[in-house]
ZAMARGU-4260 file (C-alpha; in steps of 0.2 Angstrom, whole numbers, plus 5000, padded with zeros to 4 digits):
<rodrens>
0) 5000/5000/5000 | 5007/5017/4995 | 5006/5032/5007 | 4993/5044/5004 | 4994/5056/5020
5) 5010/5051/5030 | 5026/5058/5025 | 5043/5057/5033 | 5036/5066/5049 | 5018/5062/5050
10) 5004/5070/5041 | 5007/5088/5036 | 4998/5102/5026 | 4989/5119/5026 | 4977/5118/5041
15) 4959/5117/5036 | 4964/5116/5018 | 4974/5100/5016 | 4974/5095/5034 | 4955/5096/5037
20) 4945/5093/5052 | 4938/5077/5044 | 4955/5071/5041 | 4960/5075/5059 | 4945/5066/5066
25) 4949/5051/5055 | 4967/5051/5061 | 4962/5051/5079 | 4950/5037/5077 | 4961/5026/5067
30) 4976/5029/5079 | 4965/5024/5093 | 4959/5008/5084 | 4976/5003/5079 | 4986/5008/5095
35) 4973/5001/5106 | 4972/4984/5099 | 4959/4974/5108 | 4956/4987/5122 | 4953/5006/5123
40) 4969/5016/5122 | 4975/5031/5132 | 4984/5043/5120 | 4993/5059/5126 | 4989/5074/5114
45) 5001/5089/5113 | 5002/5104/5102 | 5012/5119/5097 | 5006/5137/5097 | 4998/5138/5080
50) 4981/5146/5079 | 4974/5130/5071 | 4981/5119/5085 | 4965/5119/5097 | 4954/5117/5082
55) 4963/5101/5076 | 4966/5095/5094 | 4947/5095/5096 | 4944/5085/5080 | 4958/5073/5083
60) 4952/5070/5101 | 4934/5068/5096 | 4941/5054/5084 | 4950/5046/5099 | 4935/5046/5110
65) 4923/5040/5096 | 4934/5024/5096 | 4932/5022/5114 | 4949/5029/5118 | 4955/5042/5131
70) 4963/5058/5124 | 4974/5066/5138 | 4977/5084/5133 | 4994/5090/5137 | 4991/5107/5129
75) 5006/5117/5122 | 5021/5106/5125 | 5036/5101/5114 | 5035/5085/5104 | 5048/5076/5116
80) 5037/5081/5131 | 5023/5070/5123 | 5036/5056/5121 | 5041/5057/5140 | 5023/5058/5146
85) 5018/5043/5136 | 5032/5033/5144 | 5029/5040/5161 | 5011/5037/5162 | 5011/5020/5153
90) 5000/5026/5138 | 4997/5017/5122 | 5004/5031/5112 | 5004/5050/5109 | 4999/5063/5096
95) 5008/5079/5092 | 4999/5093/5082 | 5013/5103/5075 | 5021/5107/5058 | 5038/5109/5067
100) 5048/5122/5058 | 5035/5126/5044 | 5026/5142/5042 | 5011/5145/5054 | 4998/5141/5041
105) 5004/5123/5040 | 5000/5110/5054 | 5003/5092/5056 | 4999/5076/5065 | 5014/5066/5072
110) 5010/5049/5080 | 5021/5039/5092 | 5019/5022/5101 | 5020/5016/5119 | 5039/5018/5119
115) 5038/5036/5115 | 5046/5033/5098 | 5039/5037/5080 | 5028/5023/5074 | 5036/5009/5062
120) 5031/5011/5044 | 5019/4996/5045 | 5009/5003/5059 | 5007/5020/5050 | 5001/5011/5034
125) 4988/5002/5045 | 4982/5018/5052 | 4982/5025/5034 | 4971/5010/5029 | 4959/5014/5043
130) 4958/5032/5039 | 4954/5028/5021 | 4939/5018/5027 | 4933/5033/5037 | 4937/5046/5024
135) 4931/5036/5009 | 4916/5028/5016 | 4910/5039/5030 | 4913/5035/5048 | 4896/5026/5050
140) 4900/5015/5035 | 4917/5010/5041 | 4919/4991/5044 | 4924/4995/5062 | 4909/5005/5068
145) 4909/5018/5081 | 4905/5013/5099 | 4890/5020/5109 | 4884/5021/5127 | 4897/5018/5141
150) 4910/5013/5128 | 4912/5031/5121 | 4929/5037/5126 | 4935/5052/5136 | 4943/5068/5133
155) 4952/5076/5148 | 4966/5088/5153 | 4983/5081/5158 | 4988/5093/5173 | 5005/5100/5174
160) 5012/5092/5158 | 5025/5105/5155 | 5033/5105/5172 | 5032/5086/5173 | 5042/5086/5156
165) 5055/5097/5163 | 5057/5087/5179 | 5059/5071/5169 | 5071/5080/5157 | 5082/5087/5171
170) 5083/5070/5180 | 5089/5062/5164 | 5102/5075/5160 | 5108/5081/5177 | 5117/5096/5170
175) 5125/5110/5182 | 5126/5126/5172 | 5128/5138/5186 | 5133/5155/5180 | 5132/5151/5162
180) 5124/5165/5152 | 5112/5158/5139 | 5100/5167/5127 | 5085/5156/5122 | 5076/5159/5105
185) 5059/5150/5108 | 5053/5153/5090 | 5036/5159/5098 | 5033/5140/5099 | 5031/5126/5110
190) 5047/5129/5120 | 5042/5147/5126 | 5037/5141/5144 | 5047/5125/5147 | 5064/5131/5140
195) 5067/5145/5152 | 5060/5134/5166 | 5073/5120/5162 | 5088/5130/5160 | 5085/5141/5175
200) 5084/5126/5185 | 5101/5121/5181 | 5108/5137/5188 | 5111/5146/5171 | 5107/5164/5169
205) 5094/5164/5156 | 5085/5177/5145 | 5073/5173/5132 | 5069/5180/5114 | 5054/5177/5103
210) 5044/5169/5117 | 5027/5178/5115 | 5017/5167/5103 | 5001/5175/5096 | 4995/5160/5085
215) 5003/5166/5069 | 5021/5171/5073 | 5028/5154/5076 | 5045/5152/5067 | 5042/5169/5059
220) 5059/5177/5057 | 5066/5167/5072 | 5070/5150/5079 | 5081/5137/5071 | 5076/5141/5053
225) 5081/5160/5055 | 5096/5161/5067 | 5101/5178/5061 | 5091/5188/5074 | 5098/5177/5088
230) 5115/5180/5082 | 5113/5198/5083 | 5106/5198/5100 | 5120/5187/5107 | 5133/5197/5099
235) 5126/5213/5106 | 5123/5206/5123 | 5133/5197/5137 | 5130/5179/5134 | 5141/5163/5132
240) 5130/5156/5119 | 5112/5157/5111 | 5101/5142/5108 | 5087/5143/5094 | 5073/5130/5095
245) 5061/5126/5081 | 5042/5127/5083 | 5039/5110/5092 | 5056/5111/5101 | 5062/5094/5095
250) 5078/5102/5087 | 5090/5116/5091 | 5104/5126/5083 | 5117/5137/5093 | 5127/5153/5091
255) 5143/5156/5100 | 5147/5172/5110 | 5151/5182/5094 | 5135/5177/5086 | 5143/5164/5074
260) 5130/5150/5070 | 5134/5132/5075 | 5124/5119/5066 | 5119/5101/5071 | 5134/5093/5063
265) 5145/5104/5074 | 5135/5100/5090 | 5136/5082/5086 | 5155/5083/5084 | 5156/5091/5101
270) 5144/5078/5109 | 5152/5063/5101 | 5170/5069/5105 | 5164/5071/5124 | 5156/5054/5125
275) 5170/5045/5117 | 5182/5053/5129 | 5171/5047/5143 | 5170/5030/5136 | 5151/5032/5134
280) 5149/5032/5115 | 5143/5014/5112 | 5153/5005/5099 | 5162/5022/5096 | 5148/5025/5083
285) 5137/5040/5078 | 5123/5040/5066 | 5120/5054/5054 | 5110/5057/5037 | 5117/5059/5020
290) 5115/5078/5022 | 5129/5079/5035 | 5144/5090/5030 | 5160/5081/5024 | 5169/5090/5037
295) 5160/5081/5050 | 5165/5064/5043 | 5183/5070/5043 | 5182/5076/5061 | 5175/5059/5066
300) 5188/5049/5057 | 5202/5059/5065 | 5195/5054/5082 | 5193/5036/5078 | 5174/5037/5078
305) 5164/5027/5066 | 5150/5036/5056 | 5134/5027/5050 | 5125/5036/5036 | 5106/5034/5033
310) 5092/5043/5024 | 5086/5060/5029 | 5074/5060/5043 | 5076/5057/5062 | 5065/5041/5061
315) 5079/5033/5050 | 5092/5039/5061 | 5084/5031/5076 | 5081/5015/5066 | 5100/5014/5062
320) 5105/5018/5080 | 5094/5003/5086 | 5101/4992/5073 | 5120/4996/5077 | 5118/4999/5096
325) 5123/5017/5094 | 5117/5029/5107 | 5120/5046/5098 | 5114/5051/5081 | 5106/5066/5072
330) 5104/5078/5058 | 5113/5094/5052 | 5096/5103/5056 | 5099/5101/5075 | 5088/5086/5077
335) 5099/5075/5089 | 5095/5059/5098 | 5104/5053/5113 | 5095/5037/5119 | 5102/5036/5137
340) 5093/5052/5141 | 5077/5051/5130 | 5068/5041/5117 | 5067/5054/5103 | 5075/5070/5097
345) 5074/5084/5110 | 5080/5102/5107 | 5080/5106/5126 | 5089/5090/5130 | 5102/5093/5116
350) 5105/5111/5122 | 5108/5105/5140 | 5120/5092/5134 | 5129/5104/5124 | 5131/5117/5138
355) 5136/5103/5150 | 5150/5097/5138 | 5156/5115/5136 | 5157/5117/5155 | 5166/5101/5157
360) 5179/5105/5143 | 5182/5123/5149 | 5180/5129/5131 | 5169/5142/5123 | 5157/5136/5110
365) 5168/5145/5096 | 5183/5135/5101 | 5173/5118/5103 | 5165/5120/5087 | 5181/5123/5078
370) 5185/5105/5080 | 5175/5102/5064 | 5181/5111/5048 | 5165/5114/5038 | 5166/5112/5019
375) 5156/5125/5010 | 5139/5118/5007 | 5125/5125/4997 | 5107/5119/4997 | 5095/5123/4983
380) 5076/5120/4985 | 5068/5117/4968 | 5049/5118/4967 | 5043/5104/4956 | 5026/5095/4952
385) 5033/5077/4951 | 5045/5075/4965 | 5041/5056/4966 | 5048/5054/4949 | 5066/5059/4955
390) 5072/5041/4957 | 5068/5037/4938 | 5074/5053/4931 | 5089/5046/4921 | 5094/5063/4914
395) 5095/5071/4932 | 5106/5056/4938 | 5117/5057/4923 | 5120/5075/4927 | 5124/5071/4945
400) 5137/5058/4939 | 5146/5070/4928 | 5147/5083/4942 | 5153/5070/4955 | 5166/5065/4944
405) 5173/5082/4942 | 5172/5085/4961 | 5181/5069/4965 | 5185/5067/4984 | 5184/5085/4987
410) 5165/5087/4986 | 5149/5078/4988 | 5131/5079/4980 | 5115/5074/4987 | 5098/5075/4979
415) 5082/5070/4988 | 5063/5074/4988 | 5057/5084/5003 | 5046/5074/5014 | 5034/5088/5018
420) 5034/5099/5003 | 5034/5099/4984 | 5052/5101/4982 | 5068/5093/4977 | 5083/5097/4988
425) 5099/5099/4979 | 5114/5099/4991 | 5132/5102/4985 | 5148/5102/4995 | 5165/5108/4987
430) 5181/5117/4992 | 5174/5134/4988 | 5156/5141/4990 | 5157/5148/4972 | 5160/5130/4966
435) 5146/5124/4976 | 5134/5137/4969 | 5140/5133/4951 | 5137/5115/4953 | 5120/5117/4962
440) 5114/5129/4950 | 5117/5118/4935 | 5109/5103/4944 | 5094/5114/4949 | 5091/5118/4931
445) 5091/5100/4926 | 5079/5095/4940 | 5067/5109/4935 | 5067/5105/4917 | 5064/5086/4920
450) 5052/5086/4935 | 5041/5102/4934
</rodrens>
């Protein structure tokens, strides 16, 4: 069965246009039926600060209740908070209503199982099948009919969800950041309450920026997709570093005391090196995606750390980590998974681990990040109508082979379809940025010509 609604990170689209209330209702009901098995499930439901969040929360929770399940409303909390609450309360799963780093008009539905991790492909496909029954035939005509009477499910608040998440996070990380000066860019998103609470509890001197959500300003010119404003604020202020979360706070990027950006590859370099020194990097292995910078691979090789490479998407990173026994993995975007502390990517957790590593080393972020020499990298997003045809586009791959041959060992090219948008992403690494742009520009023209 091919996927109709689920992408690499759940269901996503423009709220009330692509992601309709009917679809949210069907998703909630299907998730309850599949995750509950032969008994009514308890599902934690969290959301970010988008205006459409409460509307979709109501529809999705109604779907859960219509299948006899219990929807436990956690309110505005990060995606990893839902993961931790699912595990702590022994629930059958969780749902996050968020479009992560996307513009506010978008929204999404992310599902996780009782282990707090994203669902396996086969489970998502079964949920899609149940959704297809509901959307295609009408809920009343679905082969698995709605329940009635006392079997109807429950929708109830989950008190203290945010503080409970913070307490669990701090118990797992146990960082002492006394005196460290940190500026937190909360992206007007799900981190705006819990991030300052968590970092202040470690003893850090904390200030926040972009922590006044109004329903439409999430990710708008701020957060991990727009670190420029945070860079300026840190450079002008008295801070050791700044941390920029995305809308649902499952990822984080950093800026050093001078305002220079530090990406996920550099953060992973710092964390992997620290864990290796402590003998806590299982199998001396770290897992990254095909988008990780060539400089990261060279830095790891110099330290005797093995690198496993997988497809783009944190679900694939986690899958490879579990296969290889690795405890650390992540993406250049700042989505980092450290299994001894949490079951999924967590921007707050990553930020705490980064700050703790800096305190232990006695280095500033600028010095620590210099352990990885970045190769110039250019990413071009090409809008297309036929992104699913990339694999069979012989003309495109012939052009890629020619460019790769010319670059040799001093560069790298990655082409992939976006998991959430109608785009082909063209990534090129080369000795100079000018060379990157030349190669990326030529390939983008070929992609546009063949797939638009």
